[in-house]
N, C-alpha and C positions, 0 to 999 in steps of 0.2 A: 221498343217504343218508336212509333212513327214520328216523322218530322212534325206532323200536325199536333200530336200529343205533347211533344216537347215545347212547341210554341204556346199551347194553352197552359201548360204547367208554368212556364216562365211568366206568362201574362198574369196568372193568378198570384204568383209570388210578388210581382211588381205591384199589383193592386193592394195586396196586404200591406206592403211597405208604405204606399202612398196614404193609406188610411190613417197612419200615425202622424202625418204631417199636414194633411189637408184641413182646412177650417171646419168648424163644427156645423156650419150651415143651419143654424137654428135649433140643433139638438140641445136638449136641456143639459146644463152642467151639473155634475153629480159631486156632492161633497160627503165623504164617508164620515159619519158622526164619531167614529173611533179615532180619527186623525185630527190633529190640531195645527198642522202646518203644511202648506201646499206651495207649489210654484206653478204659475200659469204662463204658458208660452204660446198660447193660441193654437196648439196642435189639436188634432181630432181626438186625442186622448182626454182632453179637458184638463182640469187641475191635477197636477201630479203630486202625490204625497211626498213630503220630505221626511225621510226616516232618521237622518243623522243631522241634526241642527247644530248651529254654532253654540258652544258652551259658555260664551262670554257672559259675565255677571256685572251687575252695576258697580260692585266694588273694584272691578278690574279697570274701570274708567276713571282715571285720576284727573284732577284739575279742571273738571267741568261740572262742578257741584250744582251750580244754578240751573244748567240745562237739564241735569238729571232730576232735580226737584220738580221743575215745571212739567216735564213730560210724564213723570211718575204721577203727579197730581191729576193731570188731564186724563191719564189712563184709568186711574181709580174712579174718577167721575163717570167715565164711559162704562166701566164694569158695573157700577151701581145704577145704571140707566139714568144718570143725571146728565144735564146738558154738558157737552164737551165739544172741543174744536178739532178740526183737521189741523195737522201740524206740518210745517215746512222747516226742515233742519238744513241750514245753508252755511257754507264756508269752505275753506281750502280742503284739499284731499288729506286723508289720514288723521283728521282731528277728532274722530269718534262719532260721526253722525250715524252711519249705518250700524255701528256696534251698539250705540245707545238704544236703537229700536229693537235690535235682537236681544239685548239684555232685559229690556222691559218685557218683552214677550216671555223670556225664560222665567222672569220673576212671577208673572201672573198666569201662565198657561194652566196651572192647576186650579185656578179660579175661573176657568172658562174662556180665557182669552185665546183667540185663534189668529193665525197669521197667514196671509195669502200674498206671496211676492208676485208682482205683475211685471212681466218683461216690458222693457221700454217700447219695443216695437209693436206691442199689442194693447196700448192704452185705449185704443178705439173700442176694445171689447169691455171696457169698464161698465157700461150700462148693462150688458149681458151678465156680467159677474154679479152686479148688484141685484138684478132680478132673481138670480139663482139663490142669493143669500137672504132674501126677504123673510122667508119662513124657516130658516135654519136655526137650530138652537145654538146658543153661544154668542159671543161678541167678536166681531171680525175686524182686524186691522188690515187694510190693503197697503202693502209696503211697495212703494215705487222708488227704486234706488237710482241715484245719479240722474235726476230728472232735468232735462233741458229740451228745448224745442228750436227748430229752425224757424226763420222769420215767417215762412208761409206754411208751417206744419199744421194740418187740420186736427191732429190728435189732441192738442191742448183744449180744443172746444169740447171734446168728450169729457175731459177732466173738469171743466167748468160746470157741465151738466150734473156730474156726480156730486159736486159740492153745493150747488145751488138748487139743483132739481130743474125739471122742465114741466111738462104736463104730468109727469110721474114724480111723486115725492121720493127722495132718496131714503133707503131703509134706515131705521133708527139703530140697528145693530151693526152698522158698518161705519168705520172711521178711516180716513186716509192719512197715512204718515209717509212723507216724501223727503228725500234728501237731494240736494243740488249744490253745485259749486257756485251757482248764480243766485242772487237774491230775487231777481225778477224773471228767471227761467228762460227768457227769450233774449237773443242778442240785441244790443242797443247800439245805434249808429249816430255819428255826429250830425248827419243831415236831419235826423228827427228832432234834435235840439234846435237846429236852425229854424225848423218849421214852427216851433213854439213862438208865442207872441205875447206882448204886454197889452192889456186892455184896461184902460183907466187905472193904471197902477197895479193891476193884478196879473199874475203869470198864468197864461192859459197854455197848457201842454198840448203838443201836437196830437192828432188822433192816433198816430202810431204808438206814441208813448203811453197814452191812456189805455190802449188795448193791451199793451204788454204789462202795465201795472195791474190791470183788472184781474188777472189770473192769480198772481201772488197775494193780492189783497183778500182773496177768498179763503186763504188759510188764516184761521183765527189765532193760531199760535205760531209765532216766528221765533225760532231759536238760532242764534248766530254763534258760529264757532270760529275761533281765531288761532293763528299760529301761536305756539307756546313760547313763553320766555325761556331763557337758558336755564334758570333755576327750576322751572316747572318740567322742562324736558328731562333734566337729570333726575328729578324726583320720580318721574315715570320710569326711567331706565332702572333705578334701584328698586322700584316696586316689582317690576317684571323679573329682575334678577332674583329677588327674594321668592317670588312665586315659582320660579323655575328651580329653586333649590341651590343656586350658586352662592358660594361663600365669598364675601368680599371683606378683606381685612382693612384696617385703617391705613396700613402701609400701601396697599394696592389701590386705594380709592382715588388718589390723585391721578395715577396713570389711567385708571378706568374712565374717569370723567373726561380726561383729555381724549382718549380713544373714542368715547361716545360723541363728543362734539365734532371730532373729525369725521365720524360716520355720518352725522347729520349734514355736515357741509358737503360731503361727497354725494349724499342722496338728495340734496336740494331742499331739505326742510327739517325743522325741529318739530316733528309731529309725533303723535302717539304711536303711529304705525312704525316710524323710524326707530323710536325708542324700543318698541317690542322686538323688531327685527335685530337691532344691535344686541339686546339682551339675550336673544336666542343664540346669536352667533358667539357671544362671549361665554355664555354658559356651556355651549357645546364644545368650544375650544378647551375650556378648563377641565371638562370632564372626559376629554379624549385621551385614551391611553396611547402608549408608544406604537408606532407603525410596525 
């Protein structure tokens, strides 16, 4: 093989690799009707089918009954082609926000619910996604996890278009479920409060604050999540221990609870995630044979 042949061979290999990461540049996005879950990362491949989805169930999510009921009802309305709202699930990490969306999907996927997880860096492609989903069979939830924006981030404007529409009406078979650690999605600064003013006894917020509130207000359903109380945290620990098949005697319970609280303190939160991780560690230790 000549040097020229080697060059062209390497160039061809490089182009093939680039095709998987370059933008689609207007090519239509294809959704296989036999698939019900995708991840969209903006690559040239388009939506990537997710073959092995999280198995989390609604019953696995303890101590958030109100949030489960509201999102479940909203999703059932959506599946029956009744009016339903985009949902923002906000609160501290590890409290069940993302897991709740996954559990709702698992509950209703056999009734036609489909899930498309959209990478944070590609929210600007949401109009393209919605155009591709207009005539697709099924009902689609666009799942945006850990949503937040920088103060000058243009991507949040694309999100506003999807929820409110522009010259093009958003498709009826698409709903947006997003999670965030922030209620208002965009950082808020002290100076913005200073710029607010009183006019004839009424508070007029600064333009910066109004702009930041305008996005979160477009979500018709707000679900707030909060750190668990000590009793709730221990309840979740014992639920996961039972699910994992660990046997806890009355004699061991006090020591186990003490260890679980120490684990939460070391990990910085009494969250559902901390409870699950502790239960896995405890169940693994008790089932471990001699070295």
